All heavy atoms as TSV, in Angstrom:
chain	resi	resn	atom	element	x	y	z
A	1	MET	N	N	207.093	106.249	45.485
A	1	MET	CA	C	207.896	107.478	45.273
A	1	MET	C	C	207.880	108.334	46.488
A	1	MET	O	O	206.815	108.625	46.953
A	1	MET	CB	C	207.302	108.221	44.004
A	1	MET	CG	C	208.082	109.358	43.569
A	1	MET	SD	S	207.452	109.864	41.931
A	1	MET	CE	C	208.537	111.038	41.516
A	2	PRO	N	N	209.019	108.764	46.977
A	2	PRO	CA	C	209.039	109.523	48.189
A	2	PRO	C	C	208.623	110.976	47.950
A	2	PRO	O	O	208.750	111.493	46.942
A	2	PRO	CB	C	210.503	109.537	48.618
A	2	PRO	CG	C	211.351	109.201	47.391
A	2	PRO	CD	C	210.349	108.407	46.525
A	3	GLN	N	N	207.995	111.523	49.072
A	3	GLN	CA	C	207.504	112.825	48.982
A	3	GLN	C	C	208.576	113.825	49.472
A	3	GLN	O	O	209.403	113.478	50.294
A	3	GLN	CB	C	206.221	113.024	49.881
A	3	GLN	CG	C	205.058	112.202	49.461
A	3	GLN	CD	C	204.535	112.832	48.139
A	3	GLN	OE1	O	204.490	114.090	47.951
A	3	GLN	NE2	N	203.988	111.927	47.291
A	4	LEU	N	N	208.535	115.012	48.915
A	4	LEU	CA	C	209.524	116.057	49.270
A	4	LEU	C	C	209.082	116.597	50.623
A	4	LEU	O	O	207.950	117.140	50.713
A	4	LEU	CB	C	209.642	117.101	48.204
A	4	LEU	CG	C	210.635	118.202	48.443
A	4	LEU	CD1	C	212.069	117.637	48.537
A	4	LEU	CD2	C	210.542	119.216	47.269
A	5	ASP	N	N	210.021	116.683	51.550
A	5	ASP	CA	C	209.655	117.231	52.913
A	5	ASP	C	C	209.833	118.753	52.815
A	5	ASP	O	O	210.980	119.205	52.675
A	5	ASP	CB	C	210.576	116.612	53.999
A	5	ASP	CG	C	210.239	117.082	55.313
A	5	ASP	OD1	O	209.123	117.530	55.542
A	5	ASP	OD2	O	210.972	117.006	56.239
A	6	THR	N	N	208.837	119.518	52.981
A	6	THR	CA	C	208.846	120.959	52.861
A	6	THR	C	C	208.627	121.676	54.183
A	6	THR	O	O	208.435	122.861	54.269
A	6	THR	CB	C	207.833	121.473	51.872
A	6	THR	OG1	O	206.586	121.134	52.288
A	6	THR	CG2	C	208.197	120.979	50.431
A	7	SER	N	N	208.620	120.916	55.226
A	7	SER	CA	C	208.307	121.397	56.569
A	7	SER	C	C	209.432	122.385	57.068
A	7	SER	O	O	209.114	123.279	57.904
A	7	SER	CB	C	208.158	120.311	57.622
A	7	SER	OG	O	209.301	119.565	57.730
A	8	THR	N	N	210.630	122.249	56.692
A	8	THR	CA	C	211.679	123.175	57.132
A	8	THR	C	C	211.930	124.365	56.236
A	8	THR	O	O	212.864	125.098	56.515
A	8	THR	CB	C	212.966	122.362	57.336
A	8	THR	OG1	O	213.358	121.726	56.118
A	8	THR	CG2	C	212.840	121.216	58.397
A	9	TRP	N	N	211.304	124.439	55.103
A	9	TRP	CA	C	211.525	125.461	54.162
A	9	TRP	C	C	211.369	126.821	54.763
A	9	TRP	O	O	212.074	127.789	54.498
A	9	TRP	CB	C	210.681	125.279	52.932
A	9	TRP	CG	C	211.206	124.207	51.949
A	9	TRP	CD1	C	212.141	123.232	52.306
A	9	TRP	CD2	C	210.878	123.959	50.646
A	9	TRP	NE1	N	212.317	122.395	51.243
A	9	TRP	CE2	C	211.506	122.909	50.170
A	9	TRP	CE3	C	209.977	124.678	49.769
A	9	TRP	CZ2	C	211.471	122.401	48.932
A	9	TRP	CZ3	C	209.891	124.212	48.535
A	9	TRP	CH2	C	210.588	123.044	47.994
A	10	LEU	N	N	210.246	127.069	55.431
A	10	LEU	CA	C	209.960	128.308	56.008
A	10	LEU	C	C	211.066	128.757	56.974
A	10	LEU	O	O	211.446	129.921	56.984
A	10	LEU	CB	C	208.583	128.318	56.741
A	10	LEU	CG	C	208.072	129.597	57.298
A	10	LEU	CD1	C	207.953	130.683	56.316
A	10	LEU	CD2	C	206.834	129.421	58.212
A	11	THR	N	N	211.510	127.860	57.813
A	11	THR	CA	C	212.581	128.202	58.712
A	11	THR	C	C	213.921	128.610	57.996
A	11	THR	O	O	214.522	129.549	58.308
A	11	THR	CB	C	212.841	127.010	59.615
A	11	THR	OG1	O	211.621	126.594	60.192
A	11	THR	CG2	C	213.876	127.317	60.774
A	12	MET	N	N	214.161	127.819	56.926
A	12	MET	CA	C	215.414	128.164	56.133
A	12	MET	C	C	215.267	129.448	55.475
A	12	MET	O	O	216.205	130.235	55.449
A	12	MET	CB	C	215.565	126.984	55.191
A	12	MET	CG	C	216.021	125.666	55.807
A	12	MET	SD	S	217.613	125.860	56.663
A	12	MET	CE	C	218.650	126.200	55.388
A	13	ILE	N	N	214.103	129.749	54.902
A	13	ILE	CA	C	213.988	131.014	54.266
A	13	ILE	C	C	214.003	132.218	55.108
A	13	ILE	O	O	214.712	133.310	54.899
A	13	ILE	CB	C	212.687	131.021	53.439
A	13	ILE	CG1	C	212.737	129.992	52.244
A	13	ILE	CG2	C	212.278	132.355	52.898
A	13	ILE	CD1	C	211.421	129.731	51.561
A	14	LEU	N	N	213.312	132.172	56.234
A	14	LEU	CA	C	213.376	133.238	57.235
A	14	LEU	C	C	214.803	133.432	57.858
A	14	LEU	O	O	215.240	134.518	57.988
A	14	LEU	CB	C	212.382	132.993	58.340
A	14	LEU	CG	C	210.876	133.035	57.961
A	14	LEU	CD1	C	210.062	132.677	59.150
A	14	LEU	CD2	C	210.581	134.425	57.387
A	15	SER	N	N	215.486	132.328	58.075
A	15	SER	CA	C	216.902	132.533	58.577
A	15	SER	C	C	217.774	133.022	57.539
A	15	SER	O	O	218.696	133.800	57.840
A	15	SER	CB	C	217.308	131.141	59.070
A	15	SER	OG	O	217.501	130.148	58.129
A	16	MET	N	N	217.609	132.684	56.330
A	16	MET	CA	C	218.374	133.206	55.144
A	16	MET	C	C	218.154	134.793	55.117
A	16	MET	O	O	219.147	135.509	54.920
A	16	MET	CB	C	217.990	132.602	53.830
A	16	MET	CG	C	218.738	133.150	52.657
A	16	MET	SD	S	217.951	132.739	51.077
A	16	MET	CE	C	216.416	133.523	51.217
A	17	PHE	N	N	216.900	135.235	55.134
A	17	PHE	CA	C	216.612	136.700	55.137
A	17	PHE	C	C	217.278	137.455	56.329
A	17	PHE	O	O	217.770	138.455	56.175
A	17	PHE	CB	C	215.169	136.952	55.191
A	17	PHE	CG	C	214.521	136.813	53.750
A	17	PHE	CD1	C	213.502	136.050	53.561
A	17	PHE	CD2	C	215.070	137.539	52.690
A	17	PHE	CE1	C	212.886	135.729	52.290
A	17	PHE	CE2	C	214.478	137.342	51.426
A	17	PHE	CZ	C	213.335	136.426	51.247
A	18	LEU	N	N	217.211	136.755	57.540
A	18	LEU	CA	C	217.814	137.353	58.653
A	18	LEU	C	C	219.288	137.507	58.547
A	18	LEU	O	O	219.880	138.534	58.807
A	18	LEU	CB	C	217.521	136.542	59.897
A	18	LEU	CG	C	218.033	137.033	61.201
A	18	LEU	CD1	C	217.494	138.396	61.583
A	18	LEU	CD2	C	217.898	136.043	62.287
A	19	VAL	N	N	219.984	136.427	57.971
A	19	VAL	CA	C	221.457	136.452	57.870
A	19	VAL	C	C	221.811	137.464	56.790
A	19	VAL	O	O	222.834	138.299	56.960
A	19	VAL	CB	C	221.944	135.030	57.441
A	19	VAL	CG1	C	223.367	135.105	56.952
A	19	VAL	CG2	C	221.764	134.114	58.630
A	20	LEU	N	N	221.094	137.555	55.685
A	20	LEU	CA	C	221.343	138.546	54.658
A	20	LEU	C	C	221.234	139.992	55.105
A	20	LEU	O	O	222.005	140.917	54.919
A	20	LEU	CB	C	220.450	138.394	53.459
A	20	LEU	CG	C	220.783	137.192	52.557
A	20	LEU	CD1	C	219.716	137.013	51.492
A	20	LEU	CD2	C	222.190	137.441	51.923
A	21	PHE	N	N	220.164	140.258	56.037
A	21	PHE	CA	C	220.014	141.514	56.626
A	21	PHE	C	C	221.178	141.887	57.499
A	21	PHE	O	O	221.629	143.052	57.420
A	21	PHE	CB	C	218.620	141.558	57.360
A	21	PHE	CG	C	218.349	142.791	58.051
A	21	PHE	CD1	C	217.937	143.978	57.397
A	21	PHE	CD2	C	218.594	142.917	59.412
A	21	PHE	CE1	C	217.706	145.144	57.996
A	21	PHE	CE2	C	218.390	144.137	60.101
A	21	PHE	CZ	C	217.915	145.181	59.383
A	22	VAL	N	N	221.611	140.942	58.324
A	22	VAL	CA	C	222.745	141.254	59.143
A	22	VAL	C	C	224.015	141.474	58.414
A	22	VAL	O	O	224.802	142.358	58.743
A	22	VAL	CB	C	222.969	140.033	60.183
A	22	VAL	CG1	C	224.224	140.130	60.895
A	22	VAL	CG2	C	221.732	140.004	61.147
A	23	ILE	N	N	224.273	140.683	57.366
A	23	ILE	CA	C	225.429	140.945	56.512
A	23	ILE	C	C	225.426	142.275	55.900
A	23	ILE	O	O	226.522	143.005	55.930
A	23	ILE	CB	C	225.590	139.872	55.507
A	23	ILE	CG1	C	225.987	138.440	56.138
A	23	ILE	CG2	C	226.539	140.138	54.428
A	23	ILE	CD1	C	225.916	137.339	55.246
A	24	PHE	N	N	224.307	142.717	55.316
A	24	PHE	CA	C	224.240	144.004	54.642
A	24	PHE	C	C	224.321	145.146	55.708
A	24	PHE	O	O	225.005	146.183	55.407
A	24	PHE	CB	C	222.978	144.121	53.899
A	24	PHE	CG	C	223.001	143.523	52.553
A	24	PHE	CD1	C	222.116	142.513	52.229
A	24	PHE	CD2	C	223.736	143.956	51.510
A	24	PHE	CE1	C	222.117	141.900	50.972
A	24	PHE	CE2	C	223.853	143.352	50.308
A	24	PHE	CZ	C	223.059	142.409	49.997
A	25	GLN	N	N	223.822	144.966	56.884
A	25	GLN	CA	C	223.921	145.970	57.956
A	25	GLN	C	C	225.450	146.100	58.273
A	25	GLN	O	O	225.940	147.220	58.541
A	25	GLN	CB	C	223.029	145.675	59.118
A	25	GLN	CG	C	221.703	145.702	58.927
A	25	GLN	CD	C	221.227	147.180	58.639
A	25	GLN	OE1	O	221.698	148.101	59.268
A	25	GLN	NE2	N	220.363	147.331	57.635
A	26	LEU	N	N	226.154	145.034	58.448
A	26	LEU	CA	C	227.567	145.052	58.684
A	26	LEU	C	C	228.389	145.722	57.577
A	26	LEU	O	O	229.302	146.468	57.862
A	26	LEU	CB	C	228.066	143.682	59.064
A	26	LEU	CG	C	227.690	143.053	60.356
A	26	LEU	CD1	C	228.030	141.598	60.410
A	26	LEU	CD2	C	228.168	143.852	61.533
A	27	LYS	N	N	228.022	145.396	56.320
A	27	LYS	CA	C	228.777	146.043	55.244
A	27	LYS	C	C	228.536	147.509	55.141
A	27	LYS	O	O	229.446	148.264	54.919
A	27	LYS	CB	C	228.357	145.368	53.921
A	27	LYS	CG	C	228.912	143.950	53.806
A	27	LYS	CD	C	228.491	143.359	52.493
A	27	LYS	CE	C	229.334	143.629	51.258
A	27	LYS	NZ	N	230.730	143.265	51.436
A	28	ILE	N	N	227.353	147.927	55.421
A	28	ILE	CA	C	226.960	149.425	55.330
A	28	ILE	C	C	227.668	150.130	56.576
A	28	ILE	O	O	228.035	151.287	56.326
A	28	ILE	CB	C	225.441	149.533	55.333
A	28	ILE	CG1	C	224.844	149.056	54.000
A	28	ILE	CG2	C	225.072	150.965	55.547
A	28	ILE	CD1	C	223.397	149.014	53.964
A	29	SER	N	N	227.674	149.498	57.691
A	29	SER	CA	C	228.178	150.228	58.838
A	29	SER	C	C	229.780	150.427	58.652
A	29	SER	O	O	230.365	151.227	59.370
A	29	SER	CB	C	227.922	149.329	60.108
A	29	SER	OG	O	228.704	148.183	60.085
A	30	LYS	N	N	230.398	149.678	57.820
A	30	LYS	CA	C	231.821	149.840	57.667
A	30	LYS	C	C	232.286	150.999	56.761
A	30	LYS	O	O	233.384	151.463	56.665
A	30	LYS	CB	C	232.490	148.545	57.207
A	30	LYS	CG	C	232.295	147.493	58.002
A	30	LYS	CD	C	233.536	146.602	58.158
A	30	LYS	CE	C	233.305	145.340	58.914
A	30	LYS	NZ	N	233.204	145.479	60.310
A	31	HIS	N	N	231.236	151.580	56.037
A	31	HIS	CA	C	231.443	152.719	55.140
A	31	HIS	C	C	231.636	153.985	55.900
A	31	HIS	O	O	230.946	154.182	56.894
A	31	HIS	CB	C	230.353	152.868	54.068
A	31	HIS	CG	C	230.324	151.819	53.002
A	31	HIS	ND1	N	231.314	151.815	52.032
A	31	HIS	CD2	C	229.503	150.813	52.811
A	31	HIS	CE1	C	231.052	150.737	51.251
A	31	HIS	NE2	N	229.915	150.123	51.696
A	32	ASN	N	N	232.511	154.844	55.338
A	32	ASN	CA	C	232.737	156.215	55.954
A	32	ASN	C	C	231.963	157.172	55.118
A	32	ASN	O	O	232.241	157.378	53.950
A	32	ASN	CB	C	234.186	156.543	56.056
A	32	ASN	CG	C	234.911	155.687	56.972
A	32	ASN	OD1	O	234.341	155.262	57.988
A	32	ASN	ND2	N	236.178	155.336	56.625
A	33	PHE	N	N	230.972	157.834	55.780
A	33	PHE	CA	C	230.160	158.737	55.051
A	33	PHE	C	C	230.562	160.131	55.455
A	33	PHE	O	O	231.055	160.304	56.654
A	33	PHE	CB	C	228.670	158.621	55.282
A	33	PHE	CG	C	228.091	157.291	54.719
A	33	PHE	CD1	C	227.831	156.170	55.599
A	33	PHE	CD2	C	227.882	157.122	53.387
A	33	PHE	CE1	C	227.283	155.058	55.084
A	33	PHE	CE2	C	227.387	155.934	52.895
A	33	PHE	CZ	C	227.128	154.891	53.691
A	34	PHE	N	N	230.317	161.123	54.697
A	34	PHE	CA	C	230.624	162.583	55.069
A	34	PHE	C	C	229.703	162.941	56.095
A	34	PHE	O	O	228.443	162.715	55.988
A	34	PHE	CB	C	230.551	163.456	53.863
A	34	PHE	CG	C	231.636	163.237	52.840
A	34	PHE	CD1	C	231.303	162.740	51.595
A	34	PHE	CD2	C	233.027	163.440	53.122
A	34	PHE	CE1	C	232.309	162.514	50.642
A	34	PHE	CE2	C	233.986	163.198	52.213
A	34	PHE	CZ	C	233.614	162.706	50.996
A	35	HIS	N	N	230.107	163.672	57.172
A	35	HIS	CA	C	229.231	164.150	58.132
A	35	HIS	C	C	228.455	165.276	57.764
A	35	HIS	O	O	227.364	165.422	58.155
A	35	HIS	CB	C	230.148	164.463	59.435
A	35	HIS	CG	C	230.715	163.289	60.030
A	35	HIS	ND1	N	229.975	162.310	60.743
A	35	HIS	CD2	C	232.011	162.857	60.142
A	35	HIS	CE1	C	230.852	161.327	61.123
A	35	HIS	NE2	N	232.082	161.737	60.786
A	36	ASN	N	N	229.016	166.257	57.000
A	36	ASN	CA	C	228.300	167.458	56.556
A	36	ASN	C	C	228.668	167.633	55.125
A	36	ASN	O	O	229.528	168.283	54.731
A	36	ASN	CB	C	228.722	168.623	57.346
A	36	ASN	CG	C	227.865	169.798	57.061
A	36	ASN	OD1	O	226.885	169.744	56.289
A	36	ASN	ND2	N	228.226	170.993	57.667
A	37	PRO	N	N	227.774	167.079	54.117
A	37	PRO	CA	C	228.121	167.251	52.760
A	37	PRO	C	C	227.969	168.673	52.206
A	37	PRO	O	O	228.401	168.948	51.136
A	37	PRO	CB	C	227.183	166.250	52.092
A	37	PRO	CG	C	226.081	166.151	53.034
A	37	PRO	CD	C	226.720	166.293	54.457
A	38	GLU	N	N	227.262	169.535	52.998
A	38	GLU	CA	C	227.017	170.847	52.439
A	38	GLU	C	C	228.261	171.793	52.694
A	38	GLU	O	O	228.258	172.903	52.212
A	38	GLU	CB	C	225.805	171.454	53.117
A	38	GLU	CG	C	224.537	170.749	52.673
A	38	GLU	CD	C	223.613	170.509	53.834
A	38	GLU	OE1	O	223.924	171.119	54.846
A	38	GLU	OE2	O	222.599	169.933	53.644
A	39	SER	N	N	229.326	171.339	53.401
A	39	SER	CA	C	230.334	172.177	53.767
A	39	SER	C	C	231.313	172.471	52.589
A	39	SER	O	O	232.028	173.453	52.612
A	39	SER	CB	C	231.179	171.603	54.888
A	39	SER	OG	O	231.761	170.362	54.487
A	40	THR	N	N	231.346	171.573	51.592
A	40	THR	CA	C	232.180	171.815	50.487
A	40	THR	C	C	231.507	172.731	49.474
A	40	THR	O	O	230.250	172.601	49.164
A	40	THR	CB	C	232.599	170.507	49.800
A	40	THR	OG1	O	231.313	169.796	49.427
A	40	THR	CG2	C	233.326	169.554	50.768
A	41	SER	N	N	232.221	173.608	48.810
A	41	SER	CA	C	231.647	174.522	47.859
A	41	SER	C	C	231.968	173.873	46.409
A	41	SER	O	O	232.957	173.449	46.103
A	41	SER	CB	C	232.449	175.799	47.878
A	41	SER	OG	O	231.882	176.665	46.896
A	42	THR	N	N	230.904	173.863	45.668
A	42	THR	CA	C	230.898	173.343	44.300
A	42	THR	C	C	230.793	174.503	43.249
A	42	THR	O	O	230.366	174.138	42.160
A	42	THR	CB	C	229.878	172.269	44.075
A	42	THR	OG1	O	228.589	172.747	44.346
A	42	THR	CG2	C	230.088	171.104	44.994
A	43	LYS	N	N	231.191	175.663	43.570
A	43	LYS	CA	C	230.923	176.739	42.588
A	43	LYS	C	C	231.892	176.646	41.562
A	43	LYS	O	O	233.159	176.482	41.791
A	43	LYS	CB	C	231.042	178.135	43.279
A	43	LYS	CG	C	229.864	178.392	44.153
A	43	LYS	CD	C	230.017	179.878	44.673
A	43	LYS	CE	C	228.733	180.296	45.533
A	43	LYS	NZ	N	228.832	181.499	45.968
A	44	MET	N	N	231.579	176.762	40.260
A	44	MET	CA	C	232.450	176.709	39.114
A	44	MET	C	C	232.654	178.154	38.679
A	44	MET	O	O	231.706	179.041	38.723
A	44	MET	CB	C	231.805	175.955	38.009
A	44	MET	CG	C	231.477	174.534	38.348
A	44	MET	SD	S	233.128	173.538	38.529
A	44	MET	CE	C	233.570	173.586	36.801
A	45	PRO	N	N	233.880	178.542	38.270
A	45	PRO	CA	C	234.039	179.864	37.734
A	45	PRO	C	C	233.315	180.112	36.407
A	45	PRO	O	O	233.110	179.213	35.640
A	45	PRO	CB	C	235.562	179.961	37.457
A	45	PRO	CG	C	236.063	178.507	37.390
A	45	PRO	CD	C	235.037	177.688	38.235
A	46	LYS	N	N	232.667	181.246	36.359
A	46	LYS	CA	C	231.839	181.597	35.146
A	46	LYS	C	C	232.710	181.867	33.924
A	46	LYS	O	O	233.673	182.558	33.950
A	46	LYS	CB	C	231.014	182.800	35.474
A	46	LYS	CG	C	230.188	183.242	34.237
A	46	LYS	CD	C	228.820	183.575	34.749
A	46	LYS	CE	C	227.980	184.182	33.639
A	46	LYS	NZ	N	227.789	183.319	32.502
A	47	GLN	N	N	232.430	181.100	32.876
A	47	GLN	CA	C	233.169	181.197	31.684
A	47	GLN	C	C	232.302	181.951	30.692
A	47	GLN	O	O	231.167	181.490	30.398
A	47	GLN	CB	C	233.598	179.877	31.181
A	47	GLN	CG	C	234.527	179.135	32.044
A	47	GLN	CD	C	234.841	177.731	31.494
A	47	GLN	OE1	O	234.213	177.264	30.587
A	47	GLN	NE2	N	235.810	177.083	32.119
A	48	ASP	N	N	232.754	182.955	30.085
A	48	ASP	CA	C	231.911	183.796	29.136
A	48	ASP	C	C	232.065	183.013	27.749
A	48	ASP	O	O	233.091	182.854	27.198
A	48	ASP	CB	C	232.497	185.205	29.017
A	48	ASP	CG	C	232.218	186.011	30.298
A	48	ASP	OD1	O	231.185	185.738	30.882
A	48	ASP	OD2	O	233.006	186.901	30.583
A	49	SER	N	N	230.863	182.759	27.251
A	49	SER	CA	C	230.814	182.167	25.955
A	49	SER	C	C	230.479	183.191	24.895
A	49	SER	O	O	229.736	184.140	25.198
A	49	SER	CB	C	229.746	181.071	25.900
A	49	SER	OG	O	230.045	180.036	26.899
A	50	PRO	N	N	230.992	183.090	23.694
A	50	PRO	CA	C	230.771	184.070	22.702
A	50	PRO	C	C	229.281	184.170	22.311
A	50	PRO	O	O	228.779	185.330	21.993
A	50	PRO	CB	C	231.519	183.698	21.453
A	50	PRO	CG	C	232.002	182.367	21.698
A	50	PRO	CD	C	231.890	182.078	23.180
A	51	TRP	N	N	228.517	183.137	22.429
A	51	TRP	CA	C	227.028	183.191	22.121
A	51	TRP	C	C	226.208	183.822	23.270
A	51	TRP	O	O	225.058	184.038	23.095
A	51	TRP	CB	C	226.555	181.854	21.710
A	51	TRP	CG	C	226.742	180.845	22.755
A	51	TRP	CD1	C	225.944	180.561	23.805
A	51	TRP	CD2	C	227.867	179.870	22.725
A	51	TRP	NE1	N	226.447	179.534	24.549
A	51	TRP	CE2	C	227.586	179.068	23.919
A	51	TRP	CE3	C	228.924	179.594	21.986
A	51	TRP	CZ2	C	228.442	178.054	24.365
A	51	TRP	CZ3	C	229.736	178.600	22.409
A	51	TRP	CH2	C	229.634	177.827	23.550
A	52	GLU	N	N	226.713	183.975	24.491
A	52	GLU	CA	C	225.946	184.534	25.505
A	52	GLU	C	C	225.791	186.085	25.397
A	52	GLU	O	O	224.874	186.592	25.879
A	52	GLU	CB	C	226.583	184.263	26.834
A	52	GLU	CG	C	226.434	182.793	27.256
A	52	GLU	CD	C	227.095	182.533	28.605
A	52	GLU	OE1	O	227.716	183.352	29.207
A	52	GLU	OE2	O	227.021	181.395	29.112
A	53	ALA	N	N	226.767	186.755	24.611
A	53	ALA	CA	C	226.630	188.178	24.457
A	53	ALA	C	C	225.587	188.527	23.421
A	53	ALA	O	O	225.125	189.617	23.455
A	53	ALA	CB	C	227.997	188.684	24.160
A	54	LYS	N	N	225.333	187.628	22.536
A	54	LYS	CA	C	224.372	187.966	21.458
A	54	LYS	C	C	222.921	187.390	21.744
A	54	LYS	O	O	222.824	186.367	22.467
A	54	LYS	CB	C	224.757	187.327	20.166
A	54	LYS	CG	C	226.207	187.795	19.708
A	54	LYS	CD	C	226.420	187.208	18.362
A	54	LYS	CE	C	227.744	186.558	18.344
A	54	LYS	NZ	N	227.989	185.892	17.069
A	55	TRP	N	N	221.917	188.107	21.198
A	55	TRP	CA	C	220.600	187.589	21.304
A	55	TRP	C	C	220.425	186.611	20.108
A	55	TRP	O	O	220.693	186.946	18.917
A	55	TRP	CB	C	219.603	188.722	21.219
A	55	TRP	CG	C	218.182	188.173	21.216
A	55	TRP	CD1	C	217.502	187.863	22.367
A	55	TRP	CD2	C	217.319	187.992	20.127
A	55	TRP	NE1	N	216.284	187.436	22.052
A	55	TRP	CE2	C	216.112	187.562	20.661
A	55	TRP	CE3	C	217.431	188.088	18.767
A	55	TRP	CZ2	C	215.027	187.211	19.922
A	55	TRP	CZ3	C	216.341	187.744	18.002
A	55	TRP	CH2	C	215.183	187.299	18.552
A	56	THR	N	N	220.029	185.418	20.306
A	56	THR	CA	C	219.731	184.496	19.235
A	56	THR	C	C	218.377	183.984	19.310
A	56	THR	O	O	217.720	183.935	20.410
A	56	THR	CB	C	220.813	183.299	19.297
A	56	THR	OG1	O	220.542	182.692	20.524
A	56	THR	CG2	C	222.199	183.722	19.126
A	57	LYS	N	N	217.873	183.604	18.171
A	57	LYS	CA	C	216.471	183.107	18.157
A	57	LYS	C	C	216.587	181.750	17.447
A	57	LYS	O	O	217.169	181.632	16.333
A	57	LYS	CB	C	215.516	184.006	17.439
A	57	LYS	CG	C	214.094	183.485	17.422
A	57	LYS	CD	C	213.198	184.549	16.832
A	57	LYS	CE	C	211.760	183.988	16.866
A	57	LYS	NZ	N	210.756	184.951	16.383
A	58	ILE	N	N	215.945	180.733	17.974
A	58	ILE	CA	C	215.916	179.397	17.323
A	58	ILE	C	C	214.591	179.349	16.548
A	58	ILE	O	O	213.561	179.436	17.244
A	58	ILE	CB	C	216.042	178.294	18.407
A	58	ILE	CG1	C	217.437	178.438	19.171
A	58	ILE	CG2	C	216.037	176.954	17.696
A	58	ILE	CD1	C	217.476	177.546	20.252
A	59	TYR	N	N	214.684	179.029	15.263
A	59	TYR	CA	C	213.480	178.902	14.495
A	59	TYR	C	C	213.148	177.390	14.406
A	59	TYR	O	O	213.969	176.570	13.955
A	59	TYR	CB	C	213.743	179.489	13.079
A	59	TYR	CG	C	213.779	180.973	13.124
A	59	TYR	CD1	C	215.061	181.562	13.089
A	59	TYR	CD2	C	212.681	181.655	13.099
A	59	TYR	CE1	C	215.143	182.975	13.026
A	59	TYR	CE2	C	212.763	183.048	13.037
A	59	TYR	CZ	C	213.911	183.692	13.082
A	59	TYR	OH	O	213.983	185.098	13.003
A	60	LEU	N	N	211.925	177.108	14.776
A	60	LEU	CA	C	211.464	175.661	14.666
A	60	LEU	C	C	210.898	175.497	13.171
A	60	LEU	O	O	210.492	176.467	12.628
A	60	LEU	CB	C	210.386	175.431	15.666
A	60	LEU	CG	C	210.835	175.433	17.168
A	60	LEU	CD1	C	209.566	175.271	18.002
A	60	LEU	CD2	C	211.857	174.425	17.433
A	61	PRO	N	N	211.027	174.307	12.665
A	61	PRO	CA	C	210.518	174.079	11.318
A	61	PRO	C	C	209.075	174.449	11.149
A	61	PRO	O	O	208.638	174.960	10.147
A	61	PRO	CB	C	210.747	172.588	11.090
A	61	PRO	CG	C	211.807	172.261	12.015
A	61	PRO	CD	C	211.700	173.156	13.250
A	62	LEU	N	N	208.314	174.171	12.203
A	62	LEU	CA	C	206.822	174.499	12.119
A	62	LEU	C	C	206.542	175.983	12.244
A	62	LEU	O	O	205.438	176.387	11.831
A	62	LEU	CB	C	206.089	173.760	13.171
A	62	LEU	CG	C	206.145	172.264	13.176
A	62	LEU	CD1	C	205.455	171.599	14.312
A	62	LEU	CD2	C	205.534	171.711	11.738
A	63	SER	N	N	207.499	176.880	12.699
A	63	SER	CA	C	207.171	178.238	12.864
A	63	SER	C	C	207.636	178.966	11.623
A	63	SER	O	O	207.457	180.291	11.626
A	63	SER	CB	C	207.799	178.779	14.100
A	63	SER	OG	O	209.207	178.627	13.905
A	64	LEU	N	N	208.211	178.375	10.623
A	64	LEU	CA	C	208.619	179.118	9.513
A	64	LEU	C	C	207.503	179.630	8.655
A	64	LEU	O	O	206.498	178.910	8.606
A	64	LEU	CB	C	209.604	178.252	8.640
A	64	LEU	CG	C	210.967	177.961	9.333
A	64	LEU	CD1	C	211.759	176.904	8.391
A	64	LEU	CD2	C	211.778	179.300	9.421
A	65	PRO	N	N	207.521	180.682	7.947
A	65	PRO	CA	C	206.470	181.078	7.116
A	65	PRO	C	C	206.273	180.185	5.883
A	65	PRO	O	O	207.266	179.725	5.451
A	65	PRO	CB	C	206.743	182.572	6.687
A	65	PRO	CG	C	208.255	182.699	6.913
A	65	PRO	CD	C	208.567	181.690	8.037
A	66	LEU	N	N	205.074	180.049	5.430
A	66	LEU	CA	C	204.833	179.159	4.204
A	66	LEU	C	C	205.091	179.822	2.948
A	66	LEU	O	O	204.914	180.983	2.696
A	66	LEU	CB	C	203.449	178.546	4.294
A	66	LEU	CG	C	203.265	177.693	5.510
A	66	LEU	CD1	C	201.656	177.268	5.540
A	66	LEU	CD2	C	204.076	176.423	5.436
């Protein structure tokens, strides 16, 4: 029964990682990223809700009197 030759596996695995790294670097370098993401304003206009004008209390079931 012939034996499996594993002497080239390390070379193949290392070259595969190197090629994958290069491919990912090339894919990432083609993306256009924003140069200054803080320049855009994300302020939302304040909307008055009817429940914000009133004081409300939330009663938990455990805090109710017995």
